BAFI-3210 file (N, C-alpha, C; in Angstrom, 3 decimals, decimal comma, padded with zeros to 6 digits):
// residues 326
n [1|2|3|4|5|6|7|8|9|10|11|12|13|14|15|16|17|18|19|20|21|22|23|24|25|26|27|28|29|30|31|32|33|34|35|36|37|38|39|40|41|42|43|44|45|46|47|48|49|50|51|52|53|54|55|56|57|58|59|60|61|62|63|64|65|66|67|68|69|70|71|72|73|74|75|76|77|78|79|80|81|82|83|84|85|86|87|88|89|90|91|92|93|94|95|96|97|98|99|100|101|102|103|104|105|106|107|108|109|110|111|112|113|114|115|116|117|118|119|120|121|122|123|124|125|126|127|128|129|130|131|132|133|134|135|136|137|138|139|140|141|142|143|144|145|146|147|148|149|150|151|152|153|154|155|156|157|158|159|160|161|162|163|164|165|166|167|168|169|170|171|172|173|174|175|176|177|178|179|180|181|182|183|184|185|186|187|188|189|190|191|192|193|194|195|196|197|198|199|200|201|202|203|204|205|206|207|208|209|210|211|212|213|214|215|216|217|218|219|220|221|222|223|224|225|226|227|228|229|230|231|232|233|234|235|236|237|238|239|240|241|242|243|244|245|246|247|248|249|250|251|252|253|254|255|256|257|258|259|260|261|262|263|264|265|266|267|268|269|270|271|272|273|274|275|276|277|278|279|280|281|282|283|284|285|286|287|288|289|290|291|292|293|294|295|296|297|298|299|300|301|302|303|304|305|306|307|308|309|310|311|312|313|314|315|316|317|318|319|320|321|322|323|324|325|326]
n.u [062,796|065,849|068,969|071,537|074,885|078,471|079,798|077,954|077,894|080,560|080,637|078,911|080,313|082,665|084,982|087,136|086,005|087,470|088,290|085,823|085,193|087,223|086,598|084,019|084,576|086,185|089,009|092,581|094,062|092,276|091,197|089,879|087,902|087,039|086,179|083,994|082,319|081,758|080,437|078,222|076,930|076,435|074,643|072,503|071,748|070,718|072,292|073,311|075,305|078,288|078,366|080,555|083,968|084,848|087,427|089,119|090,070|091,900|092,721|095,331|095,656|097,763|099,178|101,973|103,717|103,576|104,816|106,928|109,459|112,509|112,722|110,199|107,883|105,450|102,932|103,787|104,424|101,915|100,753|102,254|101,571|098,813|098,730|099,678|097,561|095,503|096,356|095,927|093,227|092,915|092,914|094,043|096,304|096,929|099,251|098,849|100,479|099,594|099,503|098,386|094,835|093,909|095,832|095,783|093,078|093,006|094,713|093,263|090,914|091,988|092,922|090,496|089,065|090,629|090,845|088,931|087,849|087,503|087,406|088,622|091,343|092,166|094,874|095,891|095,612|093,973|093,239|090,228|089,036|089,955|088,730|086,066|086,054|086,643|084,357|082,521|083,089|081,680|082,413|083,289|084,931|087,529|088,865|091,991|093,529|092,377|089,605|086,389|083,309|082,186|082,109|080,738|082,191|083,976|085,702|088,793|090,325|092,181|092,007|093,393|093,497|092,982|095,108|097,399|096,948|097,317|100,075|101,325|100,465|101,781|104,450|104,266|103,703|106,149|107,570|108,022|107,633|108,117|107,307|107,614|106,061|106,131|105,196|103,303|100,328|098,595|098,955|097,717|094,685|095,217|097,635|096,859|094,881|096,507|098,059|096,162|095,344|097,648|097,710|095,427|096,227|098,212|096,644|094,940|096,661|097,385|099,537|101,127|100,444|102,836|103,399|105,757|107,003|106,035|106,912|105,863|106,170|106,893|109,515|110,847|110,666|111,391|114,294|114,980|116,281|116,803|115,568|115,208|114,316|114,809|115,697|113,218|112,368|111,327|109,877|106,961|106,528|105,026|105,266|107,293|109,371|109,717|110,641|113,109|114,417|114,510|116,259|118,684|118,915|119,036|121,414|123,250|123,015|124,208|122,912|121,826|119,920|118,324|119,306|119,468|117,221|114,040|112,319|109,433|107,534|105,147|103,379|104,997|106,946|109,381|111,618|111,938|113,387|115,865|117,012|119,267|119,240|116,846|113,561|110,797|107,395|104,010|101,669|100,401|100,075|100,809|099,637|097,189|095,808|095,776|094,406|091,952|091,058|090,779|088,804|086,677|086,374|085,586|083,170|081,795|081,600|079,880|077,575|076,463|075,266|075,836|077,837|081,119|082,553|085,352|087,168|090,442|092,579|095,413|098,712|101,256|104,671|107,276|110,607|113,999|114,083|112,942|113,272|112,952|112,322|113,764]
n.v [-158,689|-158,679|-158,092|-160,502|-160,214|-160,499|-159,658|-160,176|-162,962|-163,442|-162,523|-164,376|-166,756|-166,251|-165,357|-163,438|-160,845|-160,878|-163,564|-164,822|-163,720|-164,841|-167,543|-167,715|-166,955|-168,887|-168,817|-169,002|-169,704|-170,444|-173,173|-176,319|-177,401|-175,193|-173,543|-175,008|-174,998|-172,274|-171,759|-173,410|-172,215|-169,721|-170,398|-171,398|-169,079|-167,638|-166,267|-164,924|-166,579|-165,592|-165,379|-165,119|-164,381|-161,168|-159,078|-156,908|-153,526|-151,482|-148,287|-146,615|-143,814|-141,333|-138,523|-136,668|-135,779|-137,758|-139,998|-139,679|-139,150|-140,817|-141,698|-142,083|-144,426|-145,373|-144,998|-145,998|-148,597|-149,590|-149,473|-151,450|-153,745|-153,775|-154,096|-156,721|-158,053|-157,485|-158,871|-161,459|-161,807|-161,628|-159,037|-155,843|-153,190|-149,844|-147,205|-143,795|-140,846|-138,114|-134,715|-132,209|-131,462|-131,362|-132,766|-135,295|-136,053|-136,085|-138,254|-140,319|-140,363|-141,097|-143,707|-144,891|-144,735|-146,382|-148,999|-149,161|-148,358|-149,943|-149,191|-146,805|-146,351|-144,127|-142,887|-141,458|-137,876|-135,653|-132,610|-130,664|-129,885|-131,854|-134,144|-133,500|-133,543|-136,239|-137,402|-136,747|-138,551|-140,810|-143,415|-146,411|-145,574|-145,914|-144,683|-144,551|-144,377|-141,938|-139,874|-138,469|-136,807|-135,544|-136,581|-139,163|-141,719|-144,857|-145,614|-146,410|-146,241|-144,840|-144,050|-141,270|-139,304|-140,601|-142,385|-140,755|-139,640|-141,952|-142,609|-140,396|-140,573|-142,930|-142,036|-140,271|-142,049|-143,221|-141,439|-138,935|-135,421|-133,080|-132,740|-132,668|-131,866|-132,738|-131,628|-130,349|-128,939|-127,886|-129,232|-131,740|-133,575|-135,773|-135,215|-132,987|-134,163|-135,877|-134,061|-132,776|-134,940|-135,428|-133,048|-133,527|-135,634|-134,384|-132,536|-134,274|-135,422|-133,243|-131,655|-128,723|-126,947|-126,079|-124,020|-123,524|-125,914|-127,150|-127,936|-126,653|-127,754|-129,857|-131,550|-133,407|-132,584|-129,909|-128,858|-128,172|-126,262|-127,037|-125,122|-124,488|-123,171|-124,956|-128,248|-130,615|-133,728|-135,697|-136,488|-136,472|-137,533|-136,791|-138,695|-141,517|-140,711|-138,043|-138,452|-139,647|-137,493|-135,854|-137,293|-136,743|-133,945|-133,748|-135,102|-133,374|-131,254|-132,211|-134,055|-137,242|-140,102|-142,707|-141,471|-138,709|-137,592|-138,878|-140,507|-140,923|-142,356|-142,444|-144,797|-147,046|-147,953|-149,642|-148,171|-147,779|-149,949|-149,520|-147,307|-145,947|-145,506|-148,212|-147,293|-146,600|-146,975|-146,173|-148,010|-149,925|-153,090|-153,065|-154,786|-155,239|-152,833|-153,004|-155,469|-155,041|-152,743|-153,673|-155,596|-153,930|-152,501|-154,487|-155,202|-152,809|-152,524|-154,561|-153,944|-151,073|-148,967|-149,150|-147,910|-148,231|-147,830|-148,232|-148,652|-149,077|-150,681|-149,402|-150,336|-150,392|-150,486|-151,338|-150,253|-149,234|-146,458|-144,993|-143,887|-144,745|-142,490|-141,677]
n.w [321,542|323,306|321,772|321,625|322,562|321,860|324,111|326,131|326,047|326,731|329,391|330,599|330,204|331,489|330,241|328,002|325,717|323,385|323,247|322,832|320,345|318,728|318,961|317,825|315,265|314,305|314,731|315,462|318,721|320,630|322,537|321,338|322,934|324,484|322,419|321,364|323,593|323,853|321,415|321,767|324,004|322,888|320,854|322,409|323,693|321,686|319,914|316,803|314,672|312,939|309,363|307,768|308,249|308,462|307,320|309,472|309,815|311,768|313,269|314,950|316,753|317,988|319,707|318,417|320,393|322,246|321,241|319,438|320,563|321,338|323,883|324,781|325,919|326,870|325,307|322,879|323,553|324,267|321,752|320,337|321,801|321,378|318,641|318,394|319,675|317,885|315,606|316,454|316,162|313,512|312,525|311,228|312,203|311,936|312,379|313,164|313,551|315,230|314,279|313,198|312,985|310,295|308,721|309,935|309,595|306,813|306,272|307,503|305,927|303,473|303,985|304,637|302,237|300,715|301,902|303,850|307,139|310,195|312,847|315,316|317,457|319,968|321,534|324,499|325,140|322,901|321,021|321,704|319,282|317,517|318,549|318,076|315,277|314,852|315,884|313,937|311,951|312,420|313,262|315,126|318,099|320,351|323,249|324,786|327,891|328,505|329,404|328,872|329,266|327,205|324,644|322,545|322,888|323,441|326,477|327,922|330,816|333,643|337,164|337,706|339,650|342,137|342,010|342,199|344,660|346,156|345,720|346,809|349,425|350,042|350,073|352,227|354,297|354,354|355,745|354,644|354,436|353,123|350,112|346,639|343,440|340,027|336,909|334,190|334,663|332,856|330,553|330,116|330,957|332,571|333,902|335,376|337,003|338,477|339,858|341,507|343,005|344,439|345,974|347,474|349,132|350,664|352,033|353,422|355,285|356,678|355,839|355,087|352,067|349,695|347,218|345,927|345,686|343,520|340,353|337,588|334,968|332,202|332,580|331,102|328,544|328,619|329,830|333,215|335,799|339,209|341,704|344,855|348,081|350,068|349,488|348,557|350,211|348,737|345,507|343,480|340,293|337,157|335,165|334,093|332,416|333,105|335,664|335,083|333,881|336,096|337,727|336,402|336,725|339,498|339,980|338,739|340,433|342,652|344,276|345,558|344,587|346,318|348,564|349,262|348,063|347,409|344,706|342,708|340,050|337,255|335,227|334,897|332,927|330,794|331,210|333,919|334,952|333,882|334,947|337,418|340,790|340,329|339,317|341,377|340,604|339,644|337,983|335,156|333,554|330,138|328,340|329,425|329,001|326,181|325,497|326,757|325,452|322,792|323,170|323,924|321,557|319,697|320,852|320,593|317,826|317,282|318,797|318,228|319,628|322,307|324,788|326,240|329,383|330,912|333,743|334,740|337,127|338,779|339,969|342,512|341,829|343,512|343,826|344,025|344,430|346,432|349,707|353,152|355,648|358,877]
ca.u [063,810|067,132|070,008|072,638|076,173|079,653|080,102|077,038|078,390|081,829|080,330|078,318|081,340|083,810|086,156|087,184|085,290|088,384|088,219|084,542|085,320|088,057|085,881|082,896|085,095|087,040|090,391|093,523|094,239|091,234|091,174|088,685|086,892|086,492|085,460|082,706|081,484|081,299|079,453|077,025|076,268|075,956|073,450|071,436|071,323|070,092|073,228|073,417|076,698|078,702|078,447|081,884|084,861|085,208|088,712|088,971|091,192|091,821|093,703|095,799|096,041|098,312|099,848|103,418|104,429|103,513|105,400|108,059|110,718|113,067|112,583|108,797|107,603|104,116|101,958|104,341|104,308|100,504|100,540|102,825|100,755|097,521|098,967|099,743|096,214|094,728|096,787|095,341|091,850|092,929|092,712|095,256|096,337|097,822|099,594|098,854|101,037|098,809|100,150|097,292|093,584|093,755|096,671|095,291|091,823|093,336|095,248|092,160|090,023|092,701|092,903|089,113|088,675|091,443|090,529|087,844|088,268|086,518|087,342|089,800|091,825|092,834|095,680|096,308|094,696|094,090|092,543|088,764|088,714|090,204|087,680|084,842|086,214|086,540|082,946|081,818|083,374|080,666|083,063|083,564|086,162|087,891|089,914|092,854|094,200|091,719|088,163|085,629|081,862|081,744|082,072|080,133|083,195|084,293|086,864|089,570|091,068|092,516|091,672|094,663|093,371|093,184|096,444|098,378|096,693|097,902|101,541|101,721|100,231|102,874|105,633|104,005|103,873|107,588|108,170|108,290|106,708|108,430|107,148|107,390|105,346|106,655|104,284|102,555|098,917|097,851|099,308|096,707|093,808|095,804|098,614|096,093|094,266|097,557|098,465|095,135|095,397|098,808|097,266|094,445|096,959|098,834|095,573|094,457|097,615|097,642|100,845|100,863|100,761|103,865|103,356|107,136|107,457|105,449|107,552|104,762|106,816|107,238|110,966|111,381|110,689|112,037|115,244|114,670|117,161|116,086|115,865|114,331|114,941|115,274|115,338|112,256|112,929|110,739|109,136|106,025|106,695|103,819|105,527|108,635|110,356|109,975|111,481|114,458|114,997|114,785|117,499|119,819|119,009|119,482|122,835|123,994|122,969|124,955|122,051|121,786|118,646|117,352|119,940|119,084|115,882|113,303|111,607|108,445|106,980|103,908|103,264|105,751|107,520|110,652|112,621|112,123|114,415|117,143|117,559|120,029|118,585|115,622|112,514|109,486|106,406|102,626|101,272|099,585|100,649|100,286|098,804|095,836|095,232|095,580|093,355|090,679|090,657|090,315|087,518|085,670|086,168|084,797|081,819|081,169|081,277|078,721|076,417|076,916|074,654|076,230|079,172|081,854|083,391|086,069|088,228|091,437|093,260|096,868|099,357|102,571|105,826|108,323|111,999|114,952|114,218|112,292|113,900|112,141|112,998|113,605]
ca.v [-159,488|-157,983|-158,747|-161,106|-159,743|-161,253|-159,227|-160,915|-164,347|-163,428|-162,425|-165,641|-167,791|-165,879|-165,199|-162,113|-160,655|-161,300|-165,028|-165,160|-163,344|-165,840|-168,820|-167,633|-166,737|-170,034|-168,351|-169,658|-169,123|-170,960|-174,635|-176,866|-177,563|-173,871|-173,073|-175,714|-174,536|-170,919|-171,871|-174,017|-171,191|-168,688|-170,940|-171,470|-167,716|-167,046|-165,415|-165,250|-166,825|-164,889|-166,221|-165,011|-163,508|-159,977|-158,513|-155,651|-152,598|-150,490|-147,204|-146,193|-142,403|-140,716|-137,255|-136,795|-135,552|-138,972|-141,185|-139,396|-139,183|-142,161|-142,072|-142,349|-145,857|-145,734|-145,159|-146,863|-149,981|-149,958|-149,719|-152,748|-154,801|-153,786|-154,659|-158,181|-158,526|-157,403|-159,971|-162,700|-161,941|-161,434|-157,625|-155,045|-151,950|-148,860|-146,101|-142,414|-139,917|-136,885|-133,408|-131,250|-132,118|-131,477|-133,850|-136,574|-136,372|-136,436|-139,620|-141,227|-140,470|-141,843|-145,124|-145,363|-144,921|-147,449|-150,327|-149,096|-148,349|-150,599|-148,477|-145,997|-146,246|-142,855|-143,118|-140,179|-136,761|-134,784|-131,337|-130,745|-129,777|-133,144|-135,069|-133,133|-134,038|-137,702|-137,750|-136,588|-139,698|-141,831|-144,720|-146,815|-144,964|-146,301|-143,817|-145,250|-143,482|-140,630|-139,952|-137,233|-137,012|-134,670|-137,249|-140,502|-142,740|-145,819|-145,132|-147,308|-145,212|-145,096|-142,946|-140,600|-138,551|-141,528|-142,966|-139,814|-139,606|-143,164|-142,580|-139,362|-141,194|-143,896|-141,271|-139,748|-143,188|-143,477|-140,413|-137,691|-134,318|-132,029|-133,507|-131,857|-132,470|-132,296|-131,859|-129,196|-129,295|-127,404|-130,043|-132,778|-133,853|-136,782|-134,558|-132,161|-135,061|-136,386|-132,958|-132,558|-136,091|-135,126|-132,036|-134,165|-136,408|-133,425|-132,002|-135,360|-135,642|-131,937|-131,134|-127,449|-126,864|-125,098|-123,926|-123,490|-127,291|-127,651|-127,524|-126,733|-127,936|-131,237|-131,398|-134,336|-131,819|-128,613|-128,966|-127,188|-126,299|-127,139|-123,992|-124,502|-122,672|-126,188|-129,355|-131,590|-135,062|-136,625|-135,911|-137,235|-137,112|-137,145|-139,881|-142,071|-139,906|-136,872|-138,928|-139,839|-136,153|-135,372|-137,964|-136,016|-132,623|-133,953|-135,457|-132,156|-130,379|-132,842|-134,881|-138,666|-140,812|-142,035|-141,042|-137,337|-137,309|-140,025|-140,181|-141,910|-141,987|-143,052|-145,566|-148,301|-148,333|-150,370|-147,207|-147,920|-150,954|-149,103|-146,202|-146,318|-146,764|-148,533|-146,343|-146,998|-146,346|-146,602|-148,233|-151,070|-153,841|-152,501|-155,784|-155,063|-151,759|-153,457|-156,485|-154,430|-151,824|-154,447|-156,175|-152,866|-152,175|-155,556|-155,104|-151,601|-152,816|-155,448|-153,208|-149,704|-147,975|-149,366|-147,386|-148,887|-146,996|-149,255|-148,093|-150,087|-150,438|-149,321|-150,908|-149,835|-151,346|-150,802|-150,548|-148,690|-144,998|-144,345|-144,191|-144,507|-141,560|-142,009]
ca.w [322,254|323,342|320,985|322,385|322,043|322,278|325,471|327,007|326,078|327,473|330,830|331,039|330,154|332,312|329,383|327,403|324,459|322,327|323,178|322,191|318,929|318,045|318,925|316,891|313,914|313,989|314,653|316,354|320,052|321,527|322,488|320,697|323,984|324,802|321,228|321,299|324,707|323,542|320,326|322,359|324,816|321,966|320,193|323,407|324,029|320,522|319,178|315,386|314,326|311,721|308,175|307,181|309,008|307,698|307,703|310,192|309,734|312,833|313,268|316,276|316,659|319,194|319,403|318,187|321,656|323,055|320,632|318,558|321,291|321,507|325,285|325,081|325,863|327,329|324,234|321,833|324,030|324,123|320,316|319,965|322,420|320,703|317,313|318,564|319,977|316,638|314,739|316,960|315,679|312,075|312,186|311,031|312,980|311,340|313,273|312,676|314,536|315,054|314,362|313,055|312,593|308,841|308,194|310,464|308,918|305,433|306,274|307,830|304,770|302,431|304,372|304,588|300,834|300,134|302,437|304,818|308,545|311,059|314,113|315,632|318,834|320,234|322,730|325,061|324,930|321,737|321,200|321,544|317,863|316,875|318,987|317,363|313,906|314,883|316,109|312,660|311,082|312,707|313,358|316,507|318,606|321,717|323,792|325,734|328,835|328,458|329,618|328,795|329,107|326,113|323,342|322,641|322,573|324,498|327,218|328,771|331,540|335,038|338,064|337,979|340,904|343,253|341,885|342,733|346,099|346,732|345,740|347,769|350,730|350,198|350,485|353,579|355,216|354,405|356,590|353,921|354,669|352,150|348,874|345,456|342,311|338,739|335,796|333,712|334,825|331,700|329,390|329,889|332,092|333,454|334,771|336,310|337,987|339,357|340,731|342,526|343,908|345,301|346,950|348,383|350,143|351,585|352,879|354,284|356,374|357,305|355,431|354,401|350,642|349,347|345,764|345,407|345,480|342,267|339,101|336,634|333,662|331,855|332,473|330,098|327,295|328,859|330,940|334,247|336,961|340,477|342,598|346,022|349,311|350,712|348,610|349,089|350,467|347,765|344,385|342,663|338,894|336,420|334,351|334,295|331,683|333,944|336,764|334,542|333,732|337,451|338,139|335,826|337,352|340,879|339,935|338,422|341,610|343,730|345,129|345,230|344,754|347,177|349,813|349,569|347,529|346,876|343,465|342,284|338,751|336,799|333,976|335,010|331,642|330,887|331,652|335,372|335,227|333,314|335,731|338,613|341,147|339,608|339,697|341,875|339,727|339,752|336,603|334,779|332,444|328,894|327,673|329,970|328,196|324,806|325,383|327,157|324,377|321,643|323,558|323,861|320,145|319,077|321,398|320,040|316,430|317,276|319,335|317,971|320,514|323,711|325,090|327,314|330,245|331,674|334,571|335,100|338,400|338,769|341,135|342,817|341,582|344,382|343,499|345,000|344,350|347,567|350,996|354,350|356,554|360,296]
c.u [065,175|068,203|071,128|073,960|077,299|080,019|079,233|077,496|079,672|081,587|079,772|079,363|082,535|085,099|086,116|086,367|086,147|088,338|086,935|084,605|086,100|087,326|084,778|083,339|086,106|088,506|091,254|093,556|093,180|091,223|089,852|087,548|086,217|085,678|084,061|081,758|080,911|080,225|078,135|076,233|075,685|074,663|072,261|070,892|070,687|070,983|073,309|074,881|077,060|078,813|079,856|082,725|085,324|086,527|088,509|090,239|090,998|092,951|094,053|096,336|096,588|099,098|101,350|104,226|104,498|104,312|106,663|109,414|111,197|112,947|111,150|108,494|106,146|103,158|102,480|104,245|102,866|100,199|101,048|102,010|099,410|097,643|099,007|098,362|095,338|095,074|096,150|093,917|091,757|092,687|094,056|095,150|097,367|098,014|099,524|099,377|100,402|099,658|099,096|096,029|093,471|094,576|096,186|094,004|092,057|093,851|094,141|091,246|090,663|092,684|091,500|088,665|089,423|090,999|089,370|088,376|087,162|086,350|088,655|090,091|092,542|093,561|096,225|095,346|095,027|093,324|091,034|088,341|088,887|089,143|086,369|084,882|086,083|085,097|082,157|082,041|082,375|081,238|083,187|084,907|086,358|089,063|090,673|093,599|093,665|090,238|087,542|084,160|081,307|081,552|081,553|081,084|083,245|085,582|087,477|090,527|091,382|092,129|092,971|094,648|093,669|094,579|097,493|098,191|097,391|099,425|102,053|101,543|101,347|104,143|105,468|104,196|105,342|108,323|108,422|107,206|106,945|108,477|106,843|106,613|105,896|105,679|103,491|101,069|098,052|098,060|098,251|095,868|094,454|096,826|097,898|095,469|095,310|098,032|097,439|095,022|096,532|098,423|096,283|095,148|097,635|097,795|095,074|095,360|098,145|099,072|100,600|101,290|101,784|103,973|104,749|107,665|106,841|106,219|106,527|105,295|107,030|108,733|111,599|111,450|111,479|112,978|115,056|115,620|116,334|116,501|114,831|115,055|115,532|114,786|114,310|112,940|112,380|109,998|108,166|106,157|105,517|104,020|106,968|109,707|110,711|110,874|112,922|115,163|115,355|116,057|118,710|120,010|119,503|120,970|123,696|124,061|123,666|124,134|122,009|120,394|118,937|117,975|119,481|117,642|115,271|112,484|110,638|107,808|105,635|104,131|103,999|106,223|108,833|111,783|112,931|113,267|115,797|117,769|118,333|119,900|117,288|114,457|111,247|108,429|105,026|102,107|100,433|100,287|100,007|099,410|097,364|095,105|094,853|094,413|091,984|090,158|090,115|088,962|086,397|085,353|085,287|083,352|081,076|080,774|079,994|077,449|076,767|076,391|075,047|077,661|079,794|082,694|084,103|087,242|089,156|092,135|094,770|097,418|100,755|103,646|106,999|109,712|112,885|115,018|113,566|112,914|112,914|112,940|112,796|112,497]
c.v [-158,795|-158,789|-159,268|-160,682|-160,674|-160,924|-159,973|-162,361|-164,427|-163,368|-163,736|-166,741|-167,497|-165,776|-163,792|-162,065|-161,100|-162,816|-165,477|-164,855|-164,403|-167,177|-168,802|-167,435|-167,803|-169,633|-169,070|-168,977|-169,562|-172,478|-175,116|-177,012|-176,231|-173,326|-173,700|-175,246|-173,154|-170,952|-172,431|-172,980|-170,096|-169,133|-170,954|-170,093|-166,995|-166,108|-165,877|-165,375|-166,130|-165,845|-166,228|-164,057|-162,345|-159,413|-157,133|-154,817|-151,514|-149,468|-146,861|-144,775|-141,932|-139,476|-137,459|-136,596|-136,815|-140,133|-140,925|-139,490|-140,613|-142,644|-142,447|-143,833|-146,198|-145,996|-146,028|-148,328|-150,462|-150,278|-151,101|-153,899|-154,916|-154,377|-156,186|-158,762|-158,510|-158,555|-161,288|-162,903|-161,636|-160,006|-156,939|-153,761|-151,020|-147,677|-144,767|-141,530|-138,555|-135,631|-132,313|-131,989|-132,335|-132,629|-135,210|-136,991|-136,764|-137,855|-140,630|-141,436|-141,253|-143,335|-145,687|-145,609|-146,080|-148,827|-150,344|-149,173|-148,933|-149,858|-147,770|-146,052|-144,908|-142,983|-141,796|-139,074|-135,959|-133,488|-131,534|-130,687|-131,111|-134,166|-134,777|-133,642|-135,560|-138,141|-137,692|-137,773|-140,834|-143,241|-145,119|-146,245|-145,360|-145,431|-144,570|-144,223|-142,055|-140,844|-138,565|-137,582|-136,226|-135,387|-138,687|-141,608|-143,778|-145,351|-146,244|-146,384|-145,658|-143,872|-142,265|-139,832|-139,465|-142,140|-142,048|-139,614|-140,787|-143,101|-141,510|-139,873|-142,191|-143,186|-140,725|-140,852|-143,577|-142,390|-139,078|-136,658|-133,158|-132,695|-132,569|-132,610|-131,882|-132,652|-130,609|-129,520|-128,765|-128,241|-131,096|-132,968|-134,802|-136,156|-133,707|-133,031|-135,583|-135,299|-132,762|-133,752|-135,949|-134,117|-132,631|-134,943|-135,477|-132,883|-133,040|-135,545|-134,326|-131,439|-129,856|-127,496|-125,754|-125,059|-123,915|-124,890|-127,929|-127,071|-127,736|-126,783|-129,427|-131,269|-132,404|-133,661|-130,520|-128,748|-127,822|-127,338|-126,284|-125,998|-123,963|-123,869|-123,836|-127,361|-130,279|-132,938|-136,083|-135,856|-136,937|-136,687|-137,619|-138,340|-140,329|-141,258|-138,640|-137,252|-139,124|-138,500|-135,572|-136,014|-137,157|-134,662|-132,738|-134,272|-134,225|-131,209|-130,997|-133,682|-136,318|-139,236|-142,226|-141,474|-139,649|-137,029|-138,594|-139,590|-141,308|-141,435|-142,627|-143,752|-146,905|-148,804|-149,092|-149,474|-147,375|-148,871|-150,519|-147,921|-146,747|-145,205|-146,981|-147,738|-147,027|-146,260|-146,957|-146,803|-149,476|-151,795|-153,376|-153,493|-155,686|-153,957|-152,279|-154,434|-155,918|-153,508|-152,581|-155,085|-155,155|-152,510|-153,222|-155,503|-153,917|-151,816|-153,637|-154,743|-151,734|-148,688|-148,131|-148,929|-148,136|-147,861|-147,947|-148,622|-149,211|-149,691|-150,430|-150,029|-150,327|-150,880|-150,752|-151,243|-149,798|-147,166|-144,252|-144,843|-143,893|-143,597|-141,978|-141,164]
c.w [322,166|322,598|321,884|321,746|322,490|323,719|326,482|327,159|326,906|328,965|331,369|331,133|331,067|331,523|328,790|326,111|323,281|322,147|322,489|320,702|318,159|317,920|317,873|315,450|313,499|313,804|315,684|317,720|321,046|321,403|321,891|321,701|324,291|323,637|321,163|322,395|324,418|322,461|320,855|323,153|323,922|321,277|321,152|323,754|322,856|319,733|317,731|315,012|313,022|310,543|307,607|308,021|308,129|308,218|308,309|310,066|310,784|312,694|314,714|316,130|317,998|318,793|319,270|319,469|322,515|322,482|319,812|319,263|321,465|322,957|325,642|324,895|326,117|326,169|323,098|322,260|323,942|322,656|319,910|320,557|321,719|319,307|317,376|318,851|318,715|315,689|315,153|316,464|314,183|311,628|311,971|311,854|312,357|312,282|312,540|313,806|314,291|315,232|314,322|312,638|311,088|308,267|308,672|309,775|307,465|305,327|306,546|306,624|303,631|302,722|304,232|303,147|300,189|300,600|303,423|306,243|309,399|312,381|314,385|317,126|318,977|321,566|323,253|324,662|323,681|322,011|321,069|320,082|317,154|317,286|318,266|315,922|313,849|315,070|314,805|311,717|311,270|312,653|314,828|316,962|320,061|322,165|324,882|326,584|328,735|328,689|329,506|328,622|327,927|324,784|323,492|322,201|323,689|325,175|328,068|329,532|332,960|335,852|338,484|339,294|342,103|343,215|342,496|344,230|346,773|346,792|346,705|349,192|351,053|350,682|351,901|354,610|355,367|355,191|355,922|354,199|353,706|350,773|347,713|344,391|341,018|337,631|335,476|333,722|333,686|330,461|329,075|331,143|333,082|334,402|335,804|337,402|338,976|340,326|341,852|343,484|344,910|346,381|347,962|349,474|351,150|352,564|353,886|355,497|356,960|357,060|354,638|352,933|350,411|347,827|345,150|345,113|344,221|341,092|337,997|335,191|333,433|331,562|331,519|328,725|327,433|330,055|331,936|335,430|338,234|341,396|343,714|347,201|350,106|349,871|349,267|349,333|349,473|346,679|343,816|341,248|338,075|335,498|334,572|333,573|332,456|335,115|336,296|334,362|335,099|338,001|337,668|336,510|338,790|340,931|339,664|339,615|342,826|344,685|344,627|345,505|345,220|348,466|350,238|349,177|346,983|345,662|343,126|340,981|338,486|335,463|334,024|333,649|331,870|331,375|333,133|335,714|334,757|334,041|336,922|339,654|340,351|340,203|340,205|341,062|339,942|338,338|336,417|333,641|331,141|328,138|328,177|329,228|326,812|324,672|325,754|326,060|323,167|321,955|323,473|322,413|319,460|319,563|320,801|318,577|316,342|317,739|319,321|318,986|321,979|323,936|326,258|328,070|331,205|332,419|335,040|336,398|338,228|339,997|341,295|342,570|342,358|343,919|344,486|345,061|345,506|348,868|352,125|355,285|358,001|360,918]
res [m|k|k|v|s|m|q|t|i|a|r|k|m|g|v|s|t|v|t|v|h|k|a|l|n|n|q|h|g|v|s|e|k|t|r|n|e|i|i|k|v|a|y|e|m|g|y|k|l|p|e|k|n|q|s|l|c|f|i|y|v|t|h|k|n|f|i|m|s|q|d|e|q|f|y|s|e|i|y|h|k|l|n|m|e|c|l|k|v|g|a|s|l|e|l|i|v|h|d|t|p|s|t|t|l|g|t|l|k|a|i|d|s|d|k|g|i|s|g|i|f|v|s|g|q|l|s|p|d|m|y|a|k|l|e|e|l|n|l|p|i|v|c|i|d|f|y|s|s|d|y|p|f|d|y|i|y|v|d|n|y|y|a|s|y|s|v|t|k|y|l|i|k|k|g|h|r|k|i|g|f|i|g|d|i|g|f|s|n|s|i|a|d|r|y|f|g|y|l|r|a|l|n|k|y|k|i|p|r|d|e|r|l|h|i|n|t|n|i|e|h|v|p|t|k|l|t|f|p|e|m|p|t|a|f|v|c|h|c|d|r|a|a|a|a|l|y|e|e|l|s|l|a|g|y|s|v|p|r|d|v|s|v|i|g|f|d|n|t|d|l|c|e|h|l|t|p|r|l|t|s|f|g|i|e|k|i|t|y|a|s|t|a|l|g|a|m|l|a|r|i|e|k|k|d|e|l|n|y|i|k|l|n|l|q|l|y|e|r|e|s|v|r|t|l|p]
***
């Protein structure tokens, strides 16, 4: 007989795995009516109710390049949202800022020997060597904002290729034909996917590719002067921080956003609202990443052999940084 999981109960009830976990473990955040209904369905389906709520200790690992800068918001915001979600189910979440595999593994082993690790969240892309080392730990691992078929982990990710195709198409529909792209495609898979999605849109609408319009640098880390034979009318930036850096470079060069140049970013961080003009961005609510990741982790702990591949949908947040051309 196939084992009944919390995920199976959640699908039948039309609620999240986190809600089922809280109901079955008698935790706060679920109404008495919903709790009783979930317990009733679980009993009818043959689910074995937990005898005791075991304290869970999770780790959140992300590279120092993604979280150390005071301007970085995407992964740090996911961490804060995930921490709040963990608290709701009585779990703890510890942050490890990854630098080298040896130091990160040493920290993980120290925590595991002290209190035990229930699972690891990996946010953003790390090196192949680090993923191989994590696989050897034989712990539940949920990757956030990253996907690979090379490792037996759970993945919560977005379709960066299609997302960039969509934002480039958006600019084309706004009348732009000279569109630049900013981002180092060798830095991460997500930037590369966004670059190729951008090229796909240009090709779809028969706009000639001009390699000179690609600044193959993460200008949020490496200040870069804008040198074009003719300034593009719009830029697709690989992230909101890159867009903020572009604002500064454009201002220094005497250009105004969006009067002279339109700008669009990715991730929809709080930074978008603090820029002038406010930045149009393609992103997702960070609480969605957090709650989905925790649900996948709880499901993986319960059914160790079932992997989760969950693709989230991004949406466009229109603000004032994009101008419609005549």
